Structure formats: C-alpha cells, structure tokens
N, C-alpha and C positions, 0 to 999 in steps of 0.2 A: 140211344134217345132216351131222356128221361121220362116217368111216366107221365108226371102230369101235365106233359106238352102230346104226350101220344093220347093221353084222357082225352085234350082237348081237342085234337085232331080227330077222336072219332069222331065226337060231339059235333061238329063243324058236317061233318061226312055223312050222319045220319038226317043231316035235314037238305038233302039231295033225293032230288026221285030217286027210286028206286031200280029204274029198266034205262039205266045209263051205260048204253054204249060208248065203244070209241068215236064212231062218225058222230052220236048223237054230241059228245063230248066239245069235241071239234068243231061242231054249228057254234053252241054255246058258247065257246069261246069267243068265235070272230065275230060272234051280235051282239052287240055293244050294250044293247038293250037286256039283253039274258046273260051278257057275261058272270060267272060266278068265281069271284078269286077258291073258292077251295076245289074247284076240279083240278087245280095246278096239284094241292095236294093229294088228291086220288090219283093222278098221271103219277105223281114221284112217287105214291109207295105202292102202285104196279109196276114201276118201272117199265112204264110203256117208252118206247123209243123208234121211230118209224121218221120218213121224209116226209108227211104230208104234217107229222107234229111241228117238228123240228120249222115249215117252214111256218107255220100256225104263229108259233111262240117269235118266231121272228118278225112278225108281220103285225102281234101284238103292242109286241118291246113298248114302242113310241110310244103308242097309245092310252095305255092302261098306268096311267097313277096311279101309285099307292103299290100295283104288283108285281114293280119292277122287280125285287127282289127276289118273289117266287120264283116267275117268267126265269133268271136267271140261273136259278140254283137249278129248275128243270132243263135247260136248255144246255147246263154243264155233267149233265147225268145224258142226256140225247147222244150231247158229243163222243162224250166216253164212249158210250156203244155203235154210233155210226163210224165214229172216225171218220175217214177221208172220203166217207158214201153220203158225209152232210151236207146236206142242200142250200152251203155258203153263196153268198153272193154280196158285190160291194155295198146293194144298200142294206143288207143284214149288219156287217160290218159297223155300217155308219151308224145304226140302233144302239149296238153296245157302247158304240164311241162317245156318241150322245149324251146315253146317261149318267155320264162318266164325267164329261163338260157342263151338263146342264143342272150340279149338283147345288143344295138346299143349305148355303150356306150358313145358316144356324142350327140344322140339323144331323148337316156332316154325312148322315147315312153310309158310314162307313163298312158296311157291311155289304150294301148293296156295291158299292164299289169295287169292296174287294172278290166280290162276288164276279162284279166284270172282267177286273184286271186275270183271276183265276180262268176262265171262260173266251178270254181273248189268247191266251198259252194253250190252251188245248185247243184251238182251232188255228195255232199258230207252229202243231205238229204236221200238221196235214196240208195247212196253206202261209209258209211261213211270208212270202212276197206278195199275199194277197193283204195279210196279217200287217206287216211293216207298211204298206201304202196307208193302211186308211189310221193305225192306233197314232201314225205318227202327231196328228190333231191333236190327239191329246195333252199334247207339251207347247203348243200353242198358246190357248185359250185355255179357263178352265174358270167357269161362274157363271151366275144369272145374267140374261138382259145383254146387254150393254156393258155393266160395270165389270169388267171381266179384268179381277185386282185376286193377287194372291193375300193367303195366307197361308199361316207354318200347315194349318192339313192338307190347302193345299198342294205345297212342295213334298209334300210326306204321300201322296196319292199319286205325283211323279216320280218319285224315285222307288216307290213300291210298282210302280209298272215296266217300270227298267229294269230293277231286280228280279222280275219274276218273269218276263215274257221277251224281251232281249236274249237271256240265254239261253232259252227254248229254241228264237229263230237262229241265233249263231251258230248250233248246231248244226242248221239244215241250211246254208246260205253264207257265203263268203264275209267275213266279219266287214271289209271295207264296202260293197256294196249298200251293208246297216246305218255305215257312218255316212258313207257320202247320201243316202234319205235325208238323215239328219242335217249336214252340213247346208245341204239345196233348202232345208224348212231354213233356216239360220236366221233370214232375215223377217220370221216368222213368228219367231219366241223371243219373247221380253226379256231384255237384259239381263233383268236381275232373274231369269228363271235359267240362262245356256250356260251361268258358268256350273250350279248343281250338277244340270240335267249332264253336260259332257263330262264334267267330273268322275260323275256314277258309268258313265257309258265307259269313259280311258277305264277304269277301275274293274267294270266286267269283264271288257273287251282284252285288257292288258296291256302297257304302259307301252309298249314297242307302235302301237296305233296314235299314237300324237304324233306321230309325223302326218299318218294322213290326210288327221284333222288340218293339221297346216297346209296340206297341198290342196285340200276341195275348199278348202275358204279362203286360201289364195285365187283358187280361180276363180270362184263364184266376183271376188275381187277387181279382176282384171276384165270382169265382163260390166262391173256397175262402180266405178270409181267412188261413188258416194258410201259403197260401205265401208269405203278400203279405213277409213281411223276407228268408225265404232268397232268394228269386228280385228284389227291391232289391239287394242285396250283388252279387247276378251279373250285374244289369245297370249298375250303376255299374260292375262290372270291366270290361266288354266296352267302357266309351269309352275308358278309358284306350286301344285299339291304334287311334284316331284324332285326324284332326289339328284345327282349329279348322274349318273351312269343313264338314270332314262333320259335327260335333257342330253346328253352327249353324244348317246344314240338317234336324238332326233335331229340334234344341228350337223350329224352326219351324215344324214339322209335329205337335210333338206341342202346342205352343197352338192352333196352327189347330187342331186335331181339339178339344182344349178348346172353341174359341168357335165353333163348326160345332155341338153338340151343342147338341140344345134342353134347355130345361129340366126338361118333363115328356116319358115314353114317352109317346106316344099307337096307334102301330101295333101291332095284336100278329099274331102267328103261332100259330094255337095256344097253347098256354102260357107264350110265348116274347114277346118284344119284340126287335124286327129293328130295328136302327137302320144304313144307308150312309151311308160316307163320302163326301167328293169324291173322296180320295185311291183308291178304289173296294173299300177294305175293310169288309166284311160284321159288323157285331159283335153279339151274341147276349146278351140279359140278360134272366134269370126274375123281375126284379120290380125296383122303383126301388130299393132299397136296395143290388139288387149294383149299379146304374147311377149310383150315387150314390158308392159306393168305386171305382168305373173313374174316376171324372172326376177323385175326391179323389187318384187312383194317378197320374193323369197330371199332374198341378199338382204332388207330391209328387215324382216321379220329375226332374220338370223344373227343380225348386227341390234337387233333389241334385244332378243337372248339371252345372249354371252356378255348383256353390258349390264343389263339389270344386276338390282342387289341381293334378290336369291341365286343366282346363278355365278355371278361374281366370290357372295360367300360361301357357299357351297364348296367354291373354287377354293377358294385362302384354306380351305381345313379340310381339305384333299387328302388322302389314305392310299397310301402307294398301292393302284390296282394293276396289271397288267391290262386287261382289258381295255382300263380307262385311258389309258394312256399310250396303248394303238388308238385311239378314237378320238382322243385329242391329236396327236400327231396328224393323221388323216383330217382332224378337219380342218390344220390352218396345214398343210401340204393340199390340199384339192381350196382354200382360199389362193392361195399363195400361185396356182397354178391357173385358175381362173383371172386372176391379176396378170398375168404373163400372157396368157393369154391374147386377152384386150390390150396390151400396151401402148402396141401400136396404133390404136384408134384414137388418135388423139384429135381431140373438138371437140367428138360424136358426146351432144349432154348426158344421152344413156349413158353411155359406156360410163364415162367420167364418173356419175352415180353410181353404178353399179362398184367403180373398184372404189370407190370414197366409203361405203359399205361397209365391202370386204375390208377393206384398207383399217375400218375400226372392231370390226369380226378381231383379225390377227393381234391389232394391239391390244385389246379389251384380254382374250386369252390369254395370249402371252405374257404380260401384265400382271395377272392375276392368278399366274401358275407358282407356286412355290418353288422356289429354285434351282435345287433339287430333280424337281420333276422337269421343269423347264428344258436343262441338259437332258434328262431322258427323252424329251422329245424331236429337240434340235441331232440330237443323233438318229434318232430314225430318218428325220427328212435329210440329211448330207449322207445319207444310205442309199438316196435312191438316185435313178441316172439322169436327173433331167439338170440340165446345166443350170439353167434362170434358178429354178429352185435353188439351186447351193446358193447363191449368190444373196438371192433373200434371206435365206437362213440362216447366215453368215454375218448381216446385216442387222438381226433380229439377234445374235449372239450379242453383237459386239457392244449395241447396245443396251443390254440388259446388263453385261459384261460393264460396262462403264459405271450404270447406277447402281451396283451393287456393292452393296459394304456391310454387311453381316456374314462373313463368310466363315460357314462351321465346319465340323471335318468331313462330314458326308458330303456335301456339296463341294467342298475344296477335289476329295477323292472321286467323284463325281465328272467335274471338269477337266480332271487329269486322267480320270481313264477315257478322256473324249480326243485326245492328244493325237492317238493313230489314226483316227478318224479326221482330223483336219489336216497332219497332211501328207494322207492320201490326196487331198483337193489341191493344193500349193501348187502343183504344176500349173493347173487352168486358172485358178482364182486367185487372182494376187492378195485380196480383202481375207485370206486366211491369216497372212502373216498381221495386218494391225491384227488380227482378232489377239493371236501368239502373243506378239505383244505387246498387249493391256494383259492379258493373262499373266506375264511371266511378270511385270509390275507388281501387278497382284497376288501371286501365290508363287513365283518362280524363287524365292529366297525357300520355302519350306519343303520344297520339291528338286534342288538341282541334280539329281541322275535321270528324276523324266524330263524337264527341263535342257537340260545339258543336250539328252540325245534331237530333242527341236533346234539346236543350236549345231547340230555334228547336221543335222538334216540341211538346215538354211543355208550350211557352209556349202553341202554340193551342189545345192541351185543356183546360188550365186554365180558358180561357173557356168550353170545354162541360162537359168531364167532370169538374169538379175532387176531388181525394179527398186525404187527408193520405200515400199514398203516393206522389200525383205530388209532391205540393209538397216532398217528402221527397224528391227526386230534382231537383229545379230545384235544394232549397237546395245538397245535398250538389256539384252541377254547378259551381254560380258560385263554392263554394269552390274544387274544382279547376280552375278553367279560369280564375279571376280575370280580369286582363285581357283576357282571350279570351273574354273574356263580351258584353264592352260591348256590338257590334251585336246583341244580345237585348235590351237594356235599355230601348227603347223601348217596344214592345209588351208586354216583360213587366209595364211601373211600367203601361200601361194598361191590361193586365186585372187586375192586384191590385188596386190603387185601386179596380174599378168594385165590389170585392165585398171591402174591409179588412176585416173582421171575420175572417172563412175564412183572408185570403188576409195576414194581418202578418209570416207566419214567412217569407215569398218576401220579403216586402220588408226583415226584418229581415237577411236573407243578403246582399241587396242593394249595404244601408249597411254591415256588416260590412265586406263581402268588396272591393269597388268603389268606394269613399265618394269617392276624388277624381273619379270620373265621376258622380257622382247629383245636381250642380248646378240640372242642368233640370227636374228631377223632386223638387226639392225642397219646392218650394213645390203641386205637385199632393197629393205628399202629406200634406203636415199640412190640406190644404182637405178633404180626405177621411176625416182622419180625425175634423175637425172637425165631418163632417156626421154621423156615426157613433161618435160619441165612446165610451169604455167603460173601464171600469179598467185590462182586457186591451191596450189600445191604448197606455196610458200610457207600455209597457216601447218601445213604438216609438219613440213621440218621446225617448222618455232617450236612446235611439241615434242617434236624429239627433242629438240637441243634443252625443251624447259622441263623434259617431266624424267627425263634419261638420266639416270645418276653419271658426274662425271669421267669417273673410274671405268665406268661400264661404256661409256658412250664413244671415249678416246679411241681406244684401239680401231673400234668398229668404223669408225670418221678414218682411221689412216688405212682399213684394207679398202673401204670405200674408194680412197685416194687413187687408191694402187689402181683398182680395177679402172679407176675415169680417166686416167691421165696415161693408162697402157691403150686404149681404146682411140685414141689421140681426138677421135673430136665430139666426146659429152662433155654436158653442160657440167660445171663447176657449183651452180648459183644455190643446187641443194644444199651443200656443203657447207658453203658460207652461210647462208642463212640456217642454218644449223648451228654451227658455230658460234655464229652471232648472237643468238639467242642464249645457246649453252654461257656462252662469255658474261652475255647480260645478267643471267639470274643465280649463280654460282656465286657463292664469295669470294673472296680474297685469296683465305689459307684453303681454301679447297684448290683454287687452282691456281698456287704454290706448290703444291703435294704434284703437282702432275707437270710442273715444267718442262722434264723431259721429253714427253709425250708428247703436250703444244708445241715445240721446238721442231720435232720431226714432221708433225702435222704441217706450219709453215714452212719446213724447209722444201716439202713435197708440192706443197700448192702452189708458191713460191717458181717452183719449177715446168711450171705451166705454160707457161712463152717459149721454153722448152723445147718441149714434146709435143707438144698438140698443131696441126694443120690447120684447123680452123681458129686459130688465134684471137680474141674482143678487147678489146683494151677496157669494158664495163665489165669484163670479169676481173681481171686484173685487179679492176680498183677497187672491187666487191673483196676479192681478196682483201683487200693492202686496210680495206677498211675492218675488217675483224677485227686483224691485229693492231692496228690503232685502239681498238675497244678493248684490248688484253694489254695494252701500254698501260693503260689508266690505270689496271688494276695492280701495277706489281708496281715495287719501291726501282730508285737508280741502283740497287742494288744489284736487285732481280736483273733487271732489263740490259744495263750494261753487257751481261758474259751473253745473253741472247743475241743482241746487235751486235755484238763482236762474232761469234758463232755464225749469223749471216754472211756478213761480211767476209768469211774465209767461205762460204760457200759462193759466194759469189763468182769470185775469181776462179770456177769453173768452166763459165764458156760466156759467150758475150752477152745472153739472151738472160742467164741470169745476174750478168751486170747491167744491164738494164733493168729488167725488175728490181734488182736493191737499188737501187736509185731511183728510183718510182717510190718507192717503198719509204727512202731519205728525204723525199720531196716532200711527202704528205705528213711525215713526221716532224719537220722541220716548222710546215707550218701547222699541224695543230697545238704541236708543243710550243711552238714559239722561243722564249726564251729557256727554256727547261734544254731544249734539245741540246744547244749549246754546253753543256757538262758530259756532252756525251762526245762533240761535235770532234775533239782531239782522236779519239778513235777510226777517224774515218778519212782523215782531212789528209793523211798524206796518198792516201788509197783514192781520193776525190781527185786531187793533182795530179796524181799519174792518168788517171781517166781522161782529164780533159789533155793532155800532151797525147793520148791515143786517137784523142777525137779530132786532134788538129788533120785537113781534109789531105797536106801533103806527108803523112805518117797513116797511111790505111798499109793496112798488113796485109798478108795473101786470105788468111782468113778474114777478114774482113770482105773480100773482092768475091773469094767463094760464096759469101752469106750475100753477097748481089747488097751492100745495106752501104746506103750512103751517107756518108759517113762527113757531116758540115757539121756547121749552127743548128742547123733545124734538123740533125736527125735524134734519133729517140734518146742515146745515150749522153750525147751532148747535151742535148735539153734536159733531161733531168738533175744531170750531175751542174750543170748550171745552175739551174733552177732549185737546185738545193745549197749549194753556193751562196745565193743570191737571197734568201732566209735565213739564212742563219750569218748572213752582214747583217739585212738588217734588222733581225732583234737580237742584236748585239749592242744593246743601247749601253752597254757599259763600259765596251773598246776592251774586253777582257780579252775577244776570240782571236782579234788580228793583232799579233803581237809584231814587232818586231820582222824575227826571222822568216816568221808565214808571211807578210807582208812580200819579202824579199825574194820567196821561194815563187810565191804566185804571182805578184806584177809581170813577170817577164813571160810567162806561160798564157796572161790573158792578154799580153798584148803580141803576140804571134798570132791569133785569132784575126 
C-alpha cells in the first residue's frame, strides 16, 4: 500500500473511539445512526474474520450506500479466510448481485463491480450451485430503475463476470448444468446480450458445448412455440463464431440425437416424459406434441446451420482433414438413415416436414462439398451395411457426376478408386450400373484399364442378373473403350447370344463399335437370331449386314447357312435380312469382287425347299427378294453366268427346279423386258419342265414325293408364270421366233 494512503487511513482511525472491540465495532456497523465506514478499514487492517462479521457485512451491503466497495473488499478477505464455513445465504448472494445490477451509469463504479465479481468467484469455490443460481440475474438486466439499458461498460461487466466466475464453477460442476441454467434464463436475457454472453460462455467451456446450447434451447422452444422464431435467429447467429470442424461436430451431435430419439414417448415421471440421451443430457417433455416439436426443431436448425452462408463458405474452402471427412460422412449417413426410417410414413405432416428438412441438409452439404471430398464421403457411405442407404448414396453420386464439369486429375483418381466399391454393390443395386455408365462417359477414355475391368464385371453380371441399366453400361463402355474392349468380346458375345432377345442391344453395340473384330462371332450371332427370330431382331441383322465388311461377312454367312440347313427347322430370315442390307449398302465394285462367294450363298439358300421339313413360302420369297436386289447391282455380262449356274444347279431335284422357276418368275416380273435378254438361256429347260409337268407324264420320282403335277402344281405354276411374263413383256416380238413358236405350241396344246 502506498505511504500516503496508509497515512490517510491512520488519520481516519485516530478519529474513532479508543476502546473499540469486535462486539462494539459490529454493533456500530449494524446501527445506521452510529455507522462509521472507517470501522471497515480497521477490521480490514486487523484481518478480522468470523461468522458474525460475515453475516453483518452481508446484511449492511444493501443499505450502506457509498460504502459498498469497502464492504465488498472486507467480505472478500473474510471469505478467503473462512472458506466453506462462511455463513452464505441466498439473501446474501442477492445483495452482491444487486450491487452489480444497480449501477450508476454516470460513475460506472468499476472498482466496486470488479470487487463484487471477485467476491462471487471466491464464493463459487465453495458454493458453485448456489452462486450460479443467483449470478445468472446479472445477465438478465443491468442498470438503474426501470430503464435497464446497456452501454459498452455494462457489456464489459458481463464479460468480466463470465470470464471470472464461470471457470471457477466449471471446475466444480458439470458444464452441461451450467449451460442449462443459462439456456433456461435465455427468455429473460435481452437479445442484444444473448450473442456475446453465449459466445463467451462457449469460449470458456469449449466449442463442443455448442451442441448442448442447441439442445437446451430447442427443448425450451418445444414447450413455448412463441420463442422458436426468436431463438432460431439467435442460434444461427451463434454459429458464425465457430469454424468448420466445430460446426460439423455440432451437426453430427444434433443428427445423432435425432436418430436416437424413439418414435413415441413411453417413460413418464409424474405428468412429464423424461428422455435421456447418450450425450448425458436429460430432456423433459409434457406430451407427444412437444416431443415432435423438439424433433422438428432439431431438423430445422440442422437445415439452417448447414445452409447458411457461413457454413457453406467454410465447406467450399475445405482443406482435407480425415476427422472432418468422417464427420461429414456421418452427418450425411445419419440424415439419410432417418429419412429411410420414416420413408413409409406417407401422409404424416410431421414426417413430411422432417424429411423435407433432412433432404435439404443432405442436398446442401453434398452440393457444397469439393468434388474430391464428396467422393471420399460417398465411399464411406457405400461401405456401410445398409442397403437402402446405398441407394440414397448412389442417387447422390449419380446427380453429382451428372453436374460435374471440372474434372481435375485428383478428382478423376479419387473417382477411379471408387470403382471397386461400386462393383461390389452391383448385384444388389442396378442403380450402380447407371453411375458406372456415366463415369465411363466422363473419364473412361482416360482410364481404359480400370474401366476395362468394369466391362469385364458387367459381362459376368449379364449372364446372372441382367437389367437395362447393366446393358446400357456395357454399350457405353464399348463405345468409349473401342478397340480396347476386344479382350472381353468372346465372353460378351457368348453371354449375349444365350439370351439374344433381351441382349440384342449389346450385340448391336459390339457390331457398331468394333466391327473389324467381330468376324469370329458373326455366325454365332446369326444362328442365335435364327433360333429365336422376331421383328426387333431384324434391326440387329441389318446392322450386321451394314457394318461388317463384305469379305468378312460372306464366309460367316455361308457357315451360318450350313448350320441352319443341317438342322432342318431353323428360320432363314436372319440370313436374308443380313444379306439384303449387305447388298443394299455395298457398292457394285465390292459385290463384283465377291461374286463367287455370293453365288455359293444363293445356291445354298435356294436349297432351302429341298432340305427343310418345315418349308414356308415366305422364307423362299425372302431369299428370292435378296437375289433380285443383287441382280440390280450386276451387269448383263455378270448376271448371265450366275443365272446359268443356277439353272444347272436346279437339275439336281424337283425341289430345286421349283425354287429356280419361282426365282425366274419373280425375276421376269421385276426385270420385265430386260429379262428377255437372258430368256434364251432357260427357254429349252422351261419347255422340258412343261412337258414333265403334264399329268400323263408323272414319273416315279414325282409319285414318291407325292406331288400333284397338274396345272396347279408348284413347278407348272412357276414355269407357266415365267413364260407368261416373258411373252407379256416381249413388246418387240424378239423372243417368240418361228422355231420357238413351233416348239412351244404343241406342249401347251397337250395341257
């Protein structure tokens, strides 16, 4: 103590009576008329400390205006000496608190306020709960009379009170109970005070307690819905003081609480329901209505927290941190799990609102995540054991990949590392193939080896669990990988042809993307089509005919015809559809180079009537239609040898003759006058066939075949039709010479 202060105190003490004893001094303090503030100095210098003195000081504190500072100083000394034995009562504490609250705003009396706060911190060492219950009044109002308004100084006093008193109480009492007292008092704390008070409280206690503030405030709002709007704004303002890791921790805590809460309240204590959370918090609800309000409040605040600018801004600048990645994954996982839990409760307004909030949470968080981090979070979600959660996660991934435009090397590598996880889910989730198809489109060309494995896996699944999504994935993989998919063709074609009706789109993709590598598979494809021919497979035949090089296609067609004709029952329309397209799309020069192979093909095809036991006229007409298309591409010089060869071939059997003249009748009808250029080559044979067809000339061969050779028989019908067409289109009368007329007339007259 400075010398001049000591001298002043001595001078004041000398003014007091000489025979002062403790009882006398206590009596003088209690009597308002005999009160002398100098006695406080004497007691302080003497180091006096006992119960009676403490009680007296507490009693006079509210009444002795102007001496409060000395009383508080002496009380602090007494408290330090008596410790837990000091006679503290609620009235005593109210007296100290009132001194702080009833400040003179002109003088501010800083030393007095500081002294009161220090005194309360000393008392809190031994009476933490009692001090907390009374000190909370400081934070409600502070000021003279009814004008309880704040200025910078009053806020400073509040800050000092929290910084000094709360840490002492925290050492001796659970921080949750401290926060609960503050939260329960929140309706009485002016809104402009609430933010700095709770911000400092959380700085003192730790950011992990932000979760508890949310829970306690929401419990309060569930009982009084009128507070919801005001306190919602307060809670969201509070979050701006915290970083991403703290906010994620709070969010995970809130979603865990929501996930742990039962659908219905069961346990009752008196007229209330008690719910104890895993975090140690015990909540009280009056009824189910308040309980549902609390759950909806959790979802709403979580939605507001994860969608506010502060949170989304932090998320967009996220720096890789394993702990935060786990929190994000947990947040999304639990949100989705709750939505899954309530997905069958359609029509319930509460559930609909809850799911709407949680949908907003997942949408906001996933949209705000940097892409590489998003992939890491999805990987964690897909590694769980919940099938419905996988579906939700795959949908999120699908939507994210659709909208992704800036594929960095890091993002691509992270995505490729996800492929194995996706393939493990493919059996149970067809949506996986949609995701993989999109990924192939985006980055498949850059990672052919990795996506080649995807194609291989898809091929094996096609035989076990086919789906449209799977087939689309295979087709896209073929288009993107091109020649790098050749290694998978043997298995792919084998699996596809086993169920060609459903897998025709896959074979179509094979033919259109790598036609130069399909020669070994064309015959298998055409045979499979023939076994189960339908109109939709005609498109596949056309693609085979249009995409495969002629020199590659024709040997395969010959092999296919041999297989089909040897089985006696297979449909030849697959071959004819293929040939028709092949002839249409190839230029004349290419066809001319393959006349020998083409001739062999038609020799075999026209044997259809002679080899099958299930002949249909439509099939033979299809064969002839293809031949007519071929003729249009040949010159007279090229066509004549082919016609002569077929004529010679037709002599082998009756069925071949019928097939030849069916061909001749249709050619003569299509070519009209042009056919007369070749009529001399078949005229003699035609007359012979007419003679053979007379009823009287039936041979043993005809009898054994049980063919009725009359004017209505097939052979006679086609020969006569051919002759009719030649005569019909002989407008220049060059075909019927005198010699031919003399030969033909007797034959016709014999009929």
